[in-house]
C-alpha positions, 0 to 999 in steps of 0.5 A: 148444381155444378156442371163440370166441362171436359172438352178434348179430353181436358177439364175446360173452365176450371178457372185460375185460382190462387189459394192461400193455407191458413192456420185456423184461427191465428192471427199471427203468422198465419200462412203456411203455404200460397198455390196457384192452380188451374184445378177447382180449389176443392180438387187441388186441396185435396190433391195437396193432402192425398197426392202420393207424389211429393210434387202433388201431394205438397202439403202432406210431404212438407207440413209435419204439423198437417195431421195435429193443426186445423187449417182454413183454405182461402180460394181467390179466382185470378182474372183470366187476363193475369197469369196466376203464377205471376199473382201468386208470387206477388201475394208471397211477397205482399204476405212476407212484407206484412209478416203473415208468412208463419215460421212453418211456411212451406211454399214458394220463398217470397221474391223481390221482383217489382209488382205490375200495377194490374196484379197489385190490385188483385194481390192487394184484395187477397192479402187484405182477405187474408187479414181479414180472415184471421180476425172474423174466420168462422167458428167451428160448428157445434156437435 
């Protein structure tokens, strides 16, 4: 069971997330988008795919291969004391330095701002997971 709490007319306890869209099974330049949200990752993913406004449905608006390519979304919780936008920017920067952004990457461009130490720890774990995921991605179920 999942409980979604609505308090004061807004979703409470949605968490803070950074999520990375990767080409399923790709080991070279797998990342096509990095986002950050306060919504549950499944909701934000759905909005990326179905949102009519290009600022809400960013992937459907920006990534032409969406309907032809298998993608996985890796979602990571961001500790409450960190700003998710800062973590997102650091993740994009590190993925870029590792050569993991796809040629077709459609997210925010990497910047060169220094990464604070507490953000760096979270960022390194996320990047290591993305690297490892390309090597150990689960296979599609047989039908």
